[in-house]
Each structure stands twice: as C-alpha cells, then as structure tokens.
C-alpha positions as CSV (number, residue, x, y, z in Angstrom):
1,M,118.0,-21.8,79.6
2,P,114.9,-23.6,81.0
3,M,115.3,-27.4,80.8
4,T,112.6,-30.2,80.9
5,T,113.4,-33.9,81.1
6,Y,111.5,-36.6,79.2
7,D,111.9,-40.3,78.7
8,I,112.4,-39.7,75.0
9,V,113.1,-36.6,73.0
10,I,112.5,-37.1,69.3
11,L,114.0,-34.7,66.7
12,G,111.7,-34.7,63.7
13,G,107.9,-35.2,63.4
14,G,107.8,-37.1,60.1
15,S,106.9,-40.8,59.6
16,G,109.5,-42.3,61.9
17,G,109.4,-39.6,64.5
18,Y,105.6,-39.4,65.1
19,A,105.3,-43.2,65.0
20,C,107.9,-43.4,67.7
21,A,106.1,-40.8,69.8
22,L,102.7,-42.4,69.5
23,R,103.9,-45.9,70.3
24,A,106.0,-44.6,73.2
25,A,103.0,-42.8,74.7
26,Q,100.9,-46.0,74.4
27,L,103.7,-47.7,76.5
28,G,103.5,-45.0,79.2
29,L,106.6,-43.0,78.4
30,R,106.9,-39.2,78.4
31,V,107.8,-37.8,75.0
32,A,108.8,-34.5,73.5
33,L,108.3,-34.5,69.8
34,V,110.1,-31.6,68.0
35,E,109.2,-30.5,64.5
36,K,110.1,-27.2,62.8
37,D,107.7,-27.6,59.9
38,K,104.4,-29.6,59.6
39,L,103.6,-32.7,61.6
40,G,103.7,-35.5,59.2
41,G,107.0,-34.5,57.4
42,T,107.9,-35.2,53.8
43,C,105.6,-38.2,53.3
44,L,102.4,-36.4,54.2
45,H,103.1,-33.0,52.7
46,R,105.6,-33.3,49.9
47,G,106.0,-37.1,49.2
48,C,103.8,-40.2,49.5
49,I,100.3,-38.7,49.9
50,P,100.3,-35.7,47.5
51,T,102.2,-37.6,44.8
52,K,99.8,-40.6,44.9
53,A,96.9,-38.1,44.8
54,L,98.4,-36.8,41.5
55,L,98.8,-40.4,40.3
56,H,95.2,-41.0,41.0
57,S,94.1,-38.0,39.0
58,A,96.4,-39.4,36.2
59,E,94.6,-42.6,36.4
60,V,91.2,-41.0,36.0
61,A,92.5,-39.0,33.0
62,D,93.7,-42.3,31.3
63,S,90.3,-43.9,32.1
64,A,88.5,-41.0,30.5
65,R,90.6,-41.2,27.4
66,G,90.2,-44.9,27.0
67,S,86.6,-45.3,28.1
68,A,85.3,-46.3,24.6
69,T,87.3,-49.5,24.9
70,Y,84.9,-50.5,27.7
71,G,81.8,-49.3,25.9
72,V,81.4,-46.0,27.8
73,R,81.1,-42.8,25.8
74,S,82.9,-40.0,27.5
75,T,84.9,-36.9,26.5
76,F,88.3,-36.0,27.8
77,E,88.4,-32.3,27.8
78,G,91.8,-31.7,29.6
79,I,93.5,-31.3,32.9
80,D,92.4,-28.6,35.3
81,L,95.5,-28.4,37.4
82,E,93.9,-25.8,39.9
83,A,91.2,-28.5,40.6
84,V,93.8,-31.3,40.8
85,H,95.6,-29.3,43.5
86,R,92.4,-28.6,45.3
87,Y,91.7,-32.4,45.4
88,K,95.3,-33.2,46.4
89,D,95.5,-30.6,49.0
90,G,92.2,-31.6,50.5
91,V,93.4,-35.2,51.0
92,V,96.7,-33.9,52.6
93,G,94.7,-31.4,54.8
94,R,92.3,-34.1,56.1
95,L,95.2,-36.4,57.0
96,H,97.2,-33.6,58.6
97,K,94.3,-32.6,60.8
98,G,93.6,-36.2,61.8
99,L,97.3,-36.7,62.7
100,Q,97.4,-33.5,64.7
101,G,94.4,-34.9,66.6
102,L,96.1,-38.1,67.4
103,V,99.2,-36.4,68.8
104,R,97.1,-33.9,70.8
105,A,95.0,-36.7,72.3
106,A,98.0,-38.9,73.1
107,E,98.7,-38.6,76.8
108,G,102.3,-38.1,77.5
109,I,103.4,-36.4,74.2
110,T,104.5,-32.8,74.3
111,Y,104.7,-31.3,70.8
112,V,107.4,-28.7,70.5
113,E,107.4,-26.4,67.4
114,G,110.7,-25.2,66.3
115,E,114.1,-26.1,64.8
116,G,115.9,-28.6,67.1
117,V,119.6,-29.3,67.3
118,L,121.3,-32.1,69.1
119,D,123.3,-30.5,71.8
120,G,125.1,-33.4,73.3
121,P,124.1,-37.2,73.8
122,G,121.1,-36.5,75.8
123,T,120.0,-32.9,75.0
124,V,118.1,-31.3,72.2
125,R,118.0,-27.4,72.0
126,V,115.0,-25.7,70.4
127,G,115.6,-21.9,70.4
128,D,116.2,-20.9,74.0
129,Q,114.6,-24.1,75.3
130,E,116.6,-27.3,76.3
131,L,114.9,-30.7,76.3
132,A,116.7,-33.5,78.1
133,G,116.0,-37.0,77.3
134,D,116.9,-40.3,78.8
135,H,116.9,-41.3,75.2
136,V,117.1,-39.2,72.1
137,V,115.7,-40.3,68.7
138,L,117.0,-38.6,65.5
139,A,114.3,-38.6,62.8
140,T,114.9,-35.6,60.6
141,G,114.3,-37.4,57.4
142,S,115.6,-36.5,53.9
143,F,115.6,-33.9,51.2
144,A,115.4,-34.1,47.4
145,R,118.9,-34.3,45.9
146,T,120.2,-32.6,42.8
147,L,123.5,-33.2,40.8
148,P,126.6,-31.0,40.9
149,G,126.2,-28.1,38.4
150,I,122.4,-28.4,38.2
151,E,120.8,-25.6,40.1
152,I,117.2,-25.9,41.2
153,G,115.0,-23.0,40.1
154,G,112.9,-21.7,37.3
155,R,112.2,-24.5,34.8
156,I,114.5,-26.9,36.7
157,M,112.9,-28.5,39.7
158,T,112.7,-31.5,42.1
159,S,109.6,-33.4,43.1
160,D,109.0,-30.7,45.8
161,Q,108.1,-28.1,43.2
162,A,106.8,-30.5,40.5
163,Q,103.8,-31.5,42.6
164,N,102.5,-27.9,42.5
165,L,102.9,-27.2,38.7
166,S,100.7,-24.4,37.5
167,E,100.5,-25.8,33.9
168,V,101.3,-29.0,32.1
169,P,104.3,-28.6,29.9
170,D,104.2,-29.8,26.3
171,R,107.5,-31.6,26.8
172,A,109.3,-32.7,30.0
173,I,112.6,-34.3,30.8
174,V,112.9,-36.5,33.9
175,L,116.5,-36.9,35.1
176,G,116.5,-40.2,37.0
177,G,114.7,-43.4,36.3
178,G,114.2,-44.6,39.9
179,V,111.0,-44.6,41.9
180,I,110.4,-40.9,41.9
181,G,111.4,-40.4,38.4
182,V,109.2,-43.0,36.9
183,E,106.2,-42.0,39.0
184,F,106.4,-38.4,37.8
185,A,107.0,-39.5,34.3
186,S,103.8,-41.5,34.5
187,V,101.8,-38.5,35.9
188,L,103.2,-36.0,33.3
189,R,102.4,-38.4,30.4
190,S,98.9,-39.0,31.6
191,F,98.4,-35.3,31.9
192,G,99.4,-34.9,28.2
193,A,103.2,-34.0,28.2
194,E,105.7,-35.7,25.9
195,V,108.2,-37.2,28.4
196,T,111.8,-38.4,28.2
197,V,113.4,-40.3,31.1
198,V,117.2,-40.1,31.3
199,E,118.9,-42.7,33.6
200,A,122.6,-43.1,34.0
201,L,122.4,-46.8,34.8
202,D,121.5,-49.4,32.2
203,R,117.8,-49.8,33.1
204,L,114.8,-48.1,34.7
205,V,114.0,-48.8,38.3
206,P,117.5,-50.4,38.8
207,G,116.6,-51.6,42.4
208,E,114.1,-54.1,40.9
209,E,114.5,-57.3,39.1
210,P,115.8,-56.9,35.5
211,T,112.6,-58.6,34.2
212,I,110.5,-55.9,35.9
213,S,112.7,-53.1,34.5
214,S,112.3,-54.6,30.9
215,H,108.5,-54.9,31.3
216,L,108.2,-51.3,32.6
217,Q,110.4,-49.9,29.7
218,R,108.2,-51.7,27.2
219,A,105.0,-50.5,28.9
220,F,106.4,-46.9,28.9
221,R,107.3,-47.1,25.3
222,K,103.7,-48.1,24.5
223,R,102.5,-45.1,26.4
224,G,104.7,-42.8,24.5
225,I,107.3,-42.3,27.2
226,T,110.9,-42.3,25.9
227,S,113.5,-43.9,28.1
228,R,117.2,-43.1,27.6
229,T,119.2,-45.5,29.8
230,G,123.0,-45.8,30.2
231,V,123.6,-42.1,29.5
232,S,124.7,-39.3,31.8
233,V,124.0,-35.6,31.7
234,S,127.0,-33.4,31.0
235,G,125.3,-30.0,31.1
236,V,122.0,-28.1,31.7
237,T,121.0,-24.6,30.7
238,Q,117.7,-22.8,30.7
239,D,116.1,-19.6,29.3
240,E,112.7,-18.1,28.9
241,A,111.8,-20.6,26.2
242,G,112.8,-23.8,28.0
243,V,115.6,-26.1,29.4
244,Q,118.4,-27.6,27.3
245,V,120.1,-30.8,28.5
246,E,123.3,-32.1,26.9
247,L,124.0,-35.8,27.3
248,D,127.4,-37.3,27.2
249,G,128.4,-37.7,23.7
250,G,127.0,-34.2,22.7
251,E,123.3,-35.0,22.1
252,Q,121.0,-32.2,23.0
253,L,117.5,-32.6,24.5
254,S,115.1,-29.7,25.0
255,A,111.9,-29.3,27.0
256,E,109.8,-26.8,28.9
257,L,110.6,-28.5,32.2
258,L,113.4,-30.6,33.8
259,L,112.5,-32.7,36.8
260,V,115.6,-33.7,38.8
261,A,114.7,-37.0,40.4
262,V,118.1,-38.5,41.4
263,G,117.1,-39.7,44.9
264,R,116.9,-38.2,48.4
265,G,119.7,-37.3,50.8
266,P,119.6,-37.6,54.6
267,R,118.8,-34.4,56.4
268,S,121.7,-34.4,58.9
269,E,123.9,-31.3,58.2
270,G,123.9,-28.5,60.7
271,L,121.9,-30.3,63.3
272,G,124.7,-31.0,65.8
273,Y,125.0,-34.7,65.0
274,A,128.7,-34.8,64.1
275,E,129.5,-32.4,67.0
276,A,127.8,-34.8,69.4
277,G,130.0,-37.6,68.2
278,V,127.4,-39.3,65.9
279,T,129.1,-41.1,63.1
280,L,128.0,-40.0,59.5
281,D,128.7,-41.7,56.2
282,R,127.6,-39.6,53.2
283,G,125.3,-37.8,55.6
284,F,123.6,-41.0,56.8
285,V,123.7,-41.8,60.5
286,Q,125.5,-45.0,61.2
287,V,123.6,-47.4,63.5
288,D,123.7,-51.1,64.6
289,E,120.7,-53.5,63.9
290,R,118.8,-52.0,66.9
291,L,119.2,-48.4,65.5
292,R,121.7,-47.3,68.2
293,T,124.4,-44.7,67.1
294,G,126.8,-45.7,69.7
295,V,126.7,-42.2,71.3
296,G,125.0,-42.4,74.7
297,T,121.3,-43.4,74.2
298,V,120.9,-41.7,70.9
299,R,119.1,-43.6,68.1
300,A,118.2,-42.8,64.5
301,V,115.3,-43.9,62.4
302,G,113.9,-43.6,58.9
303,D,115.6,-41.9,55.9
304,L,118.5,-40.9,58.1
305,V,119.5,-44.6,58.1
306,A,120.9,-45.9,54.8
307,G,118.6,-48.3,53.2
308,V,115.2,-48.3,51.4
309,Q,113.8,-44.8,51.9
310,L,110.1,-45.5,52.5
311,A,107.6,-44.0,55.0
312,H,106.5,-47.4,56.1
313,R,110.1,-48.4,57.0
314,G,110.2,-45.1,59.0
315,F,106.9,-46.2,60.8
316,A,108.5,-49.6,61.5
317,H,111.7,-48.0,62.8
318,G,109.8,-45.6,65.1
319,I,107.7,-48.4,66.6
320,F,110.7,-50.7,67.0
321,V,112.7,-48.0,68.9
322,A,109.8,-47.1,71.2
323,E,109.3,-50.8,72.1
324,D,113.0,-51.5,72.5
325,I,113.4,-48.5,74.8
326,A,110.3,-49.7,76.9
327,G,112.0,-53.1,77.2
328,L,109.8,-55.2,75.0
329,D,112.8,-56.6,73.1
330,P,111.2,-56.4,69.5
331,E,112.6,-58.0,66.4
332,P,114.8,-55.6,64.4
333,V,113.4,-54.3,61.1
334,R,114.9,-56.2,58.1
335,D,115.1,-54.1,55.0
336,H,114.6,-57.0,52.6
337,L,111.3,-57.7,54.3
338,V,110.1,-54.0,53.7
339,P,107.6,-54.1,50.8
340,K,108.2,-51.7,48.0
341,V,105.6,-50.1,45.6
342,T,106.3,-47.9,42.7
343,Y,103.0,-46.2,41.8
344,C,103.6,-45.5,38.1
345,E,101.4,-47.1,35.4
346,P,101.9,-50.0,35.4
347,E,102.6,-50.4,39.1
348,I,105.6,-52.3,40.5
349,A,105.5,-54.1,43.8
350,S,108.2,-56.3,45.4
351,V,109.4,-57.8,48.6
352,G,112.4,-60.0,49.5
353,L,115.3,-61.0,47.4
354,T,116.0,-60.7,43.7
355,E,117.1,-63.9,42.0
356,A,120.7,-62.6,42.0
357,Q,120.6,-61.9,45.7
358,A,119.1,-65.2,46.4
359,R,121.8,-67.0,44.6
360,E,124.4,-65.0,46.4
361,Q,122.9,-65.8,49.8
362,H,121.6,-69.4,49.2
363,G,124.1,-70.6,46.5
364,E,121.2,-71.6,44.3
365,A,117.8,-70.2,43.4
366,T,114.8,-71.0,41.3
367,A,112.6,-68.4,39.6
368,Y,109.1,-68.7,38.0
369,E,107.2,-66.0,36.2
370,Y,103.3,-66.1,35.9
371,N,102.1,-63.8,33.1
372,L,99.0,-61.8,34.0
373,G,97.6,-62.7,30.6
374,G,96.2,-65.8,32.3
375,N,94.5,-63.7,35.1
376,G,90.9,-62.9,34.5
377,K,90.7,-59.7,36.5
378,S,93.8,-58.4,34.7
379,Q,92.1,-59.1,31.4
380,I,89.1,-57.2,32.6
381,L,91.2,-54.2,33.6
382,G,93.2,-54.4,30.4
383,T,96.6,-54.7,32.1
384,A,99.6,-56.7,31.2
385,G,102.3,-57.8,33.7
386,L,103.6,-60.7,35.7
387,V,104.3,-62.2,39.1
388,R,107.8,-63.4,39.5
389,L,108.7,-65.7,42.4
390,V,112.2,-66.5,43.6
391,R,112.8,-69.5,45.9
392,A,115.9,-70.6,47.7
393,G,117.4,-73.6,45.9
394,T,115.2,-75.9,44.1
395,D,113.0,-76.9,47.1
396,G,113.3,-74.1,49.6
397,P,111.0,-71.3,50.7
398,V,109.9,-68.3,48.6
399,V,112.4,-65.6,49.4
400,G,111.3,-62.9,46.8
401,V,108.1,-61.8,45.1
402,H,108.2,-59.3,42.3
403,M,105.1,-58.0,40.5
404,I,104.2,-55.5,37.7
405,G,100.8,-54.5,36.4
406,S,98.0,-52.1,37.0
407,R,97.0,-52.0,40.7
408,M,99.5,-54.8,41.6
409,G,100.7,-52.8,44.6
410,E,97.6,-54.0,46.4
411,Q,98.9,-57.5,46.3
412,V,102.2,-56.9,48.2
413,G,100.6,-57.4,51.6
414,E,100.2,-61.2,51.0
415,A,103.6,-61.3,49.3
416,Q,105.2,-59.9,52.5
417,L,103.6,-62.6,54.6
418,I,104.8,-65.2,52.2
419,V,108.4,-64.1,52.3
420,G,108.4,-63.0,56.0
421,W,107.2,-66.4,57.1
422,E,109.4,-68.3,54.7
423,A,106.5,-70.2,53.1
424,L,107.0,-73.0,50.7
425,P,105.2,-72.8,47.3
426,E,103.1,-75.8,48.3
427,E,102.0,-74.1,51.4
428,V,100.7,-71.1,49.6
429,A,99.2,-73.1,46.8
430,A,97.0,-74.8,49.4
431,F,95.2,-71.4,50.1
432,V,92.1,-70.6,48.0
433,H,92.5,-67.2,46.3
434,A,89.2,-65.5,45.3
435,H,88.2,-65.5,41.6
436,P,88.4,-63.3,39.6
437,T,90.8,-61.1,41.5
438,Q,94.4,-59.9,40.7
439,N,95.3,-61.4,44.1
440,E,94.6,-64.8,42.4
441,A,97.7,-64.3,40.3
442,L,99.8,-64.9,43.5
443,G,98.0,-68.2,44.1
444,E,98.5,-69.2,40.4
445,A,102.1,-68.5,40.6
446,H,102.7,-70.6,43.6
447,L,100.5,-73.4,42.1
448,A,102.8,-73.4,39.2
449,L,106.0,-73.3,41.2
450,A,104.6,-76.2,43.3
451,G,104.3,-78.2,40.1
452,K,100.6,-78.0,39.5
453,P,99.8,-75.1,37.3
454,L,96.2,-74.1,36.5
455,H,95.9,-71.1,34.2
456,A,99.6,-71.3,33.3
457,H,101.9,-73.3,31.2
458,S,104.1,-75.6,33.2
C-alpha cells in the first residue's frame, strides 16, 4: 500500500474534525482530513443546521397564525413541505459550499474521501491507501439511537428521516423529551400535528434546571402539546394505518408517525479503535482532560467523547487539540462552560451549574429568578419565561445562568462570559444593558441578585 506521512491524520470531517484541520493548517501543520460522507458531518447535513431551518419555518407559521394579535391581517393557508425543504436544503447547500471552499483554500490540508479505519496508533487506512500521522485525531461523531425492540423504518423514524417528511402527520408521538425530542415536537405542532411527547424520566429536558422543565411543560400544554413523563414504552407496532405505542401499564397511544428521539450514540464500532488499544465505555472513547486516549499520540474529539453532544463543543475540542499538538498549551475545554441552547418554542438556554450541582460543589448556593413579565421586549414579543441565576454560597460568583423564553438562546453569549469569568452579580449589574432588549433581562436579574432590583420584586 502507498503510504503518506502527515503531522496529523484526522478521521472524520464533522464539526470537531474540520475545526481541528483548519486550526492545524493555520499553525503550519500538514493535515490529512478523512471523510466518507459529506464535509461538515451530522451538524451541517442532518443536525444543527437543517433542524434549525425547520424551526424557523415553524416560527414563521406561528407568526402567520397569530398575526392578528399584533394588528396585522394575514391568512395562514398551510405548510408546503416541498418549499420548506427547498429553503432548508438551500441553507445547507450554501454552507456546505462555503466550507468546502475553506478546506480547499487552506494550505496544508489534504482532503481524503473514503471510509477510514484506525490501523494502529499512528496509521489510518482508507481503502488501499495508508496515511501515517505523527498524531491521529478520532472525530467520527455520533448516530441517532433507538431502543431495543424498536426498529426504524416506515412510520417509525429518527431525526435523520424526520427532517425530510413528505407530509405533515395529523398525529405524532415523540419518544424522548430531551433536546431533540422537544425541538421536533415544537416543529410538528407548529406545522399542525397533534403531538404527544413520551419521556421515561420525570420531566422534560431533564438535563436542565427543574424550574426550566416545569415552565417548558406548561408552555407546551398551552400550545396543545401533550407531555407524558415518568412512563416507559413497552411495545411498538405499525401497519398501513399508523403506529401503535403501548406504555407500561397497558395504555395504548396511536399516531401516523413515531419519532424516536432517545439521544445519540458514539460512532466508534467497526473503525479499528478497540483493536488499536483505544479504551471504549458504552462506545465512547475514554480520554483525559487533554483528550488523549493513552494509545500513542491518538486523541478523540466531539461526540465520541462522553459529555454534552454539541457541535460547538466539537469545534472547541478540535481547536484545542490542534493548538495542543502545536505546543501552544491551551486551556482544556470544560463541559460546564459549554453553552447549551434548545431551539423549541419557547427556547431554552443555559450555561454553568444547576443549583443542585452548585450546592454539591460549593456546599451552599443562592438562586434568583427574574420573570420576563418585567422585560419590555419580551412583552412586545408576547413571550413568557425567566432568567434563573445560581451563585456560589451567598456572596460568591455566578456559577450558572438558566433561561427560557422566545429567542432567549441569543442571550447565552453574555451568560457564558459571566460564568466563565466568575463574575459577581455586582460586577454584572454595573454594566448598562440596552433598553428595550431581552438582553436587558440578564442585567435586571443581576441587579436584583446584587440587592438593587429595578423592574423586579426584591
């Protein structure tokens, strides 16, 4: 086999892989970037971008339905899914073309199309070609999971298939109340379907603060989305008429579509990882804080590494590894400082610790909630929600920010700075936040926590 040697061989061209390649090339390293599918991976083609395009179409549909509230006369005639998909695919196509241009223009990156397999601590095999690397980065991402006994096909699908529906079902069941589940429940409801979300744990979005979960469930109820929490599925069948879901206890639910949204699993099977000595746990590659596997100079990034499965965490991992290999000694990526946004309606955004986590780590914690009812822009938008702050002890820094409300995801940037720089409420309160903006809600919450509330009760 012909063999070519590089400074870094990256297996996977998704968020973590291409970010690592681009940053390494900027630092003068020679890189081979291996991808069997499309550059950009799940995020660009089956995840973040297409689903958020669907959510924007859903928002426009809701705006058309409710336009009379704002004195605008309009008529909502329905959802043209073919046109929705043209819009969605256009967004994806333009971003894909731009990304391809970035990689082609980057001096030092060799893009290798094909299925790569780790063939020892310093070698990746792609067909009859061998790529040797002083460092190897595993970045093969994740796949949509299902549950034992639930076979994907026909009217039973994951998010991969659901983003290309040919028609809007009258009724849909979403199995899983995490991020993916509530986002698709939101889209389907906005498109006109009756939606039931089934979650085995006791609340929706169980990774968020309980207050946020409660607010989301109330908001979903007002929108006509049914939430069944604390129940598991014991059986699923389908026929030409629809899907039948049996819950523990014998209750039967029926719909035209079942969306299985029970999370994503690491794509590590059959890629030579275990054979090369890489330690796996439930399929996740085990690494230290600098993302080293302990096998030669092999590292792993993104969804392969257990933790929050987010594209921007993959970007951060990829950049970190490139800079670490180049000798820049960057700070490791800390999962609790990675901002999270769930793009359902209403949106959820958070960063840092929950109150329970803060008590566990700091012994004591203080929480404060600012209701968006006191925020002028939120009143203009017609949204309800809150900003919840968590501080260490009674006089320590803010260690968690948790928000819910229409478009509140756009506020998580400042929230990340507050938590990442361990700011005191008094320090944030000193900054002037523009009025009227939803961003102002962050300032108001910190004013109140600092003991000088303005548009809030003390």
